[in-house]
N, CA and C atoms as a LAMMPS dump frame, in Angstrom:
ITEM: TIMESTEP
0
ITEM: NUMBER OF ATOMS
249
ITEM: BOX BOUNDS ff ff ff
-5.0000000000000000e+02 5.0000000000000000e+02
-5.0000000000000000e+02 5.0000000000000000e+02
-5.0000000000000000e+02 5.0000000000000000e+02
ITEM: ATOMS id mol type element x y z
1 1 1 N 0.842 -1.176 0
2 1 2 C 0 0 0
3 1 3 C 0.885 1.236 0
4 2 1 N 0.448 2.238 -0.718
5 2 2 C 1.211 3.467 -0.798
6 2 3 C 0.288 4.665 -0.629
7 3 1 N 0.715 5.619 0.149
8 3 2 C -0.044 6.855 0.299
9 3 3 C 0.164 7.764 -0.898
10 4 1 N 1.286 7.579 -1.596
11 4 2 C 1.625 8.518 -2.659
12 4 3 C 1.079 8.133 -4.021
13 5 1 N 0.827 6.863 -4.262
14 5 2 C 0.283 6.473 -5.566
15 5 3 C -0.656 5.28 -5.421
16 6 1 N -1.577 5.174 -6.351
17 6 2 C -2.584 4.124 -6.356
18 6 3 C -2.008 2.831 -6.903
19 7 1 N -2.307 1.73 -6.231
20 7 2 C -1.929 0.39 -6.688
21 7 3 C -3.22 -0.413 -6.844
22 8 1 N -3.568 -0.745 -8.062
23 8 2 C -4.852 -1.381 -8.334
24 8 3 C -4.994 -2.744 -7.655
25 9 1 N -3.897 -3.444 -7.441
26 9 2 C -3.992 -4.77 -6.834
27 9 3 C -3.82 -4.752 -5.311
28 10 1 N -3.728 -3.584 -4.734
29 10 2 C -3.536 -3.441 -3.283
30 10 3 C -4.885 -3.512 -2.571
31 11 1 N -5.06 -4.442 -1.628
32 11 2 C -6.337 -4.516 -0.912
33 11 3 C -6.618 -3.285 -0.065
34 12 1 N -5.587 -2.53 0.303
35 12 2 C -5.791 -1.315 1.081
36 12 3 C -6.224 -0.125 0.253
37 13 1 N -6.245 -0.278 -1.068
38 13 2 C -6.611 0.823 -1.969
39 13 3 C -8.023 0.663 -2.505
40 14 1 N -8.896 0.081 -1.694
41 14 2 C -10.297 -0.045 -2.091
42 14 3 C -11.17 0.178 -0.86
43 15 1 N -12.453 0.403 -1.075
44 15 2 C -13.341 0.719 0.04
45 15 3 C -13.468 -0.429 1.044
46 16 1 N -13.787 -0.048 2.254
47 16 2 C -14.076 -1.009 3.311
48 16 3 C -15.183 -0.426 4.179
49 17 1 N -16.003 -1.283 4.719
50 17 2 C -17.051 -0.863 5.644
51 17 3 C -16.668 -1.32 7.043
52 18 1 N -17.012 -0.497 8.022
53 18 2 C -16.717 -0.832 9.41
54 18 3 C -17.978 -1.226 10.151
55 19 1 N -17.832 -2.175 11.05
56 19 2 C -18.888 -2.511 11.991
57 19 3 C -18.897 -1.397 13.034
58 20 1 N -19.99 -0.695 13.162
59 20 2 C -20.045 0.465 14.058
60 20 3 C -19.93 0.087 15.529
61 21 1 N -20.295 -1.138 15.879
62 21 2 C -20.192 -1.562 17.28
63 21 3 C -18.76 -1.931 17.649
64 22 1 N -18.087 -2.681 16.781
65 22 2 C -16.739 -3.156 17.105
66 22 3 C -15.638 -2.251 16.565
67 23 1 N -15.953 -1.466 15.525
68 23 2 C -14.94 -0.633 14.883
69 23 3 C -14.051 -1.413 13.936
70 24 1 N -14.352 -2.677 13.732
71 24 2 C -13.544 -3.527 12.842
72 24 3 C -14.133 -3.557 11.44
73 25 1 N -13.261 -3.812 10.492
74 25 2 C -13.698 -3.921 9.099
75 25 3 C -14.581 -5.153 8.928
76 26 1 N -15.627 -4.997 8.125
77 26 2 C -16.455 -6.156 7.778
78 26 3 C -15.654 -7.084 6.881
79 27 1 N -15.915 -8.355 6.979
80 27 2 C -15.216 -9.322 6.127
81 27 3 C -15.673 -9.153 4.686
82 28 1 N -14.808 -9.514 3.76
83 28 2 C -15.142 -9.365 2.335
84 28 3 C -16.308 -10.238 1.917
85 29 1 N -16.616 -11.273 2.688
86 29 2 C -17.733 -12.132 2.312
87 29 3 C -19.053 -11.712 2.975
88 30 1 N -19.042 -10.614 3.734
89 30 2 C -20.3 -10.12 4.308
90 30 3 C -21.172 -9.583 3.167
91 31 1 N -22.481 -9.676 3.316
92 31 2 C -23.368 -9.185 2.251
93 31 3 C -23.123 -7.715 1.899
94 32 1 N -22.872 -6.896 2.912
95 32 2 C -22.654 -5.468 2.666
96 32 3 C -21.372 -5.241 1.861
97 33 1 N -20.3 -5.929 2.243
98 33 2 C -19.041 -5.766 1.509
99 33 3 C -19.147 -6.338 0.104
100 34 1 N -19.92 -7.384 -0.08
101 34 2 C -20.116 -7.925 -1.416
102 34 3 C -20.76 -6.885 -2.322
103 35 1 N -21.715 -6.125 -1.777
104 35 2 C -22.358 -5.057 -2.552
105 35 3 C -21.339 -3.98 -2.896
106 36 1 N -20.592 -3.525 -1.892
107 36 2 C -19.603 -2.464 -2.108
108 36 3 C -18.557 -2.914 -3.121
109 37 1 N -18.061 -4.115 -2.97
110 37 2 C -17.035 -4.603 -3.898
111 37 3 C -17.591 -4.831 -5.3
112 38 1 N -18.88 -5.147 -5.385
113 38 2 C -19.516 -5.264 -6.7
114 38 3 C -19.552 -3.928 -7.422
115 39 1 N -19.899 -2.869 -6.7
116 39 2 C -19.886 -1.527 -7.284
117 39 3 C -18.453 -1.145 -7.633
118 40 1 N -17.519 -1.42 -6.728
119 40 2 C -16.105 -1.096 -6.948
120 40 3 C -15.583 -1.785 -8.213
121 41 1 N -15.997 -3 -8.441
122 41 2 C -15.538 -3.762 -9.614
123 41 3 C -15.961 -3.103 -10.925
124 42 1 N -16.996 -2.282 -10.864
125 42 2 C -17.498 -1.606 -12.062
126 42 3 C -16.864 -0.235 -12.288
127 43 1 N -15.995 0.198 -11.383
128 43 2 C -15.387 1.521 -11.525
129 43 3 C -14.267 1.504 -12.56
130 44 1 N -13.982 2.673 -13.08
131 44 2 C -12.858 2.82 -14.012
132 44 3 C -11.577 3.053 -13.212
133 45 1 N -10.453 2.91 -13.867
134 45 2 C -9.175 3.171 -13.207
135 45 3 C -9.105 4.624 -12.739
136 46 1 N -9.65 5.544 -13.503
137 46 2 C -9.636 6.946 -13.098
138 46 3 C -10.491 7.172 -11.85
139 47 1 N -11.612 6.482 -11.743
140 47 2 C -12.441 6.59 -10.537
141 47 3 C -11.705 6.015 -9.327
142 48 1 N -11.025 4.898 -9.52
143 48 2 C -10.272 4.291 -8.413
144 48 3 C -9.116 5.187 -7.986
145 49 1 N -8.466 5.841 -8.938
146 49 2 C -7.392 6.773 -8.597
147 49 3 C -7.945 7.978 -7.841
148 50 1 N -9.124 8.459 -8.229
149 50 2 C -9.751 9.579 -7.518
150 50 3 C -10.105 9.168 -6.09
151 51 1 N -10.572 7.94 -5.912
152 51 2 C -10.872 7.421 -4.577
153 51 3 C -9.604 7.44 -3.715
154 52 1 N -8.503 7.002 -4.285
155 52 2 C -7.222 7.001 -3.565
156 52 3 C -6.795 8.424 -3.21
157 53 1 N -6.919 9.32 -4.168
158 53 2 C -6.544 10.713 -3.88
159 53 3 C -7.401 11.289 -2.746
160 54 1 N -8.69 10.98 -2.758
161 54 2 C -9.603 11.488 -1.745
162 54 3 C -9.304 10.887 -0.375
163 55 1 N -9.157 9.567 -0.302
164 55 2 C -9.001 8.909 0.99
165 55 3 C -7.583 8.981 1.539
166 56 1 N -6.594 8.838 0.712
167 56 2 C -5.208 8.776 1.195
168 56 3 C -4.486 10.111 1.134
169 57 1 N -4.818 10.915 0.144
170 57 2 C -4.099 12.178 -0.033
171 57 3 C -4.946 13.395 0.332
172 58 1 N -6.151 13.134 0.826
173 58 2 C -7.043 14.202 1.271
174 58 3 C -7.389 15.197 0.162
175 59 1 N -7.485 14.702 -1.069
176 59 2 C -7.846 15.574 -2.188
177 59 3 C -9.273 16.077 -2.007
178 60 1 N -9.456 17.339 -2.289
179 60 2 C -10.782 17.937 -2.261
180 60 3 C -11.022 18.752 -3.531
181 61 1 N -10.397 18.32 -4.626
182 61 2 C -10.638 19.004 -5.885
183 61 3 C -12.087 18.765 -6.303
184 62 1 N -12.673 19.7 -7.025
185 62 2 C -14.052 19.504 -7.482
186 62 3 C -14.226 18.208 -8.281
187 63 1 N -13.239 17.866 -9.073
188 63 2 C -13.324 16.648 -9.889
189 63 3 C -13.355 15.397 -9.009
190 64 1 N -12.459 15.336 -8.035
191 64 2 C -12.422 14.162 -7.154
192 64 3 C -13.666 14.1 -6.275
193 65 1 N -14.131 15.243 -5.798
194 65 2 C -15.347 15.255 -4.986
195 65 3 C -16.557 14.773 -5.779
196 66 1 N -16.618 15.108 -7.05
197 66 2 C -17.714 14.641 -7.906
198 66 3 C -17.66 13.119 -8.05
199 67 1 N -16.471 12.596 -8.281
200 67 2 C -16.317 11.137 -8.417
201 67 3 C -16.737 10.447 -7.118
202 68 1 N -16.276 10.961 -5.983
203 68 2 C -16.597 10.355 -4.693
204 68 3 C -18.094 10.44 -4.414
205 69 1 N -18.695 11.568 -4.727
206 69 2 C -20.131 11.722 -4.54
207 69 3 C -20.91 10.713 -5.379
208 70 1 N -20.531 10.571 -6.635
209 70 2 C -21.205 9.624 -7.524
210 70 3 C -20.987 8.182 -7.065
211 71 1 N -19.768 7.868 -6.654
212 71 2 C -19.449 6.518 -6.188
213 71 3 C -20.235 6.2 -4.916
214 72 1 N -20.284 7.133 -4.013
215 72 2 C -21.042 6.953 -2.774
216 72 3 C -22.527 6.738 -3.066
217 73 1 N -23.064 7.516 -3.985
218 73 2 C -24.471 7.369 -4.358
219 73 3 C -24.734 5.999 -4.968
220 74 1 N -23.817 5.529 -5.799
221 74 2 C -23.972 4.195 -6.405
222 74 3 C -23.944 3.098 -5.346
223 75 1 N -23.037 3.238 -4.388
224 75 2 C -22.95 2.229 -3.323
225 75 3 C -24.179 2.264 -2.437
226 76 1 N -24.658 3.458 -2.123
227 76 2 C -25.861 3.594 -1.302
228 76 3 C -27.063 2.999 -2.014
229 77 1 N -27.202 3.278 -3.289
230 77 2 C -28.323 2.725 -4.056
231 77 3 C -28.255 1.21 -4.103
232 78 1 N -27.062 0.679 -4.286
233 78 2 C -26.895 -0.775 -4.324
234 78 3 C -27.203 -1.395 -2.971
235 79 1 N -26.871 -0.698 -1.894
236 79 2 C -27.143 -1.214 -0.535
237 79 3 C -28.625 -1.35 -0.257
238 80 1 N -29.432 -0.509 -0.873
239 80 2 C -30.878 -0.581 -0.627
240 80 3 C -31.443 -1.917 -1.112
241 81 1 N -30.725 -2.577 -1.997
242 81 2 C -31.177 -3.884 -2.503
243 81 3 C -31.054 -4.977 -1.438
244 82 1 N -30.281 -4.735 -0.386
245 82 2 C -30.115 -5.729 0.675
246 82 3 C -31.339 -5.82 1.579
247 83 1 N -32.079 -4.744 1.691
248 83 2 C -33.21 -4.707 2.633
249 83 3 C -34.383 -5.495 2.141
């Protein structure tokens, strides 16, 4: 994992959900993480790089914020399918 550049095969360079009670990351086989990783699998390399810039490098450029907003909306919409 690198803070300075995105590595597509790095497990630390993709989204994770936390259990709010324990503070621990949900396992990749949890239904919620399966949804998130399904959306993540559909992202472009540029979207994944923007995610890295936002989360690791604290980017707040309008372009990166738009990507993060859209990605978050896609994940939220996909999560509603679990209910």
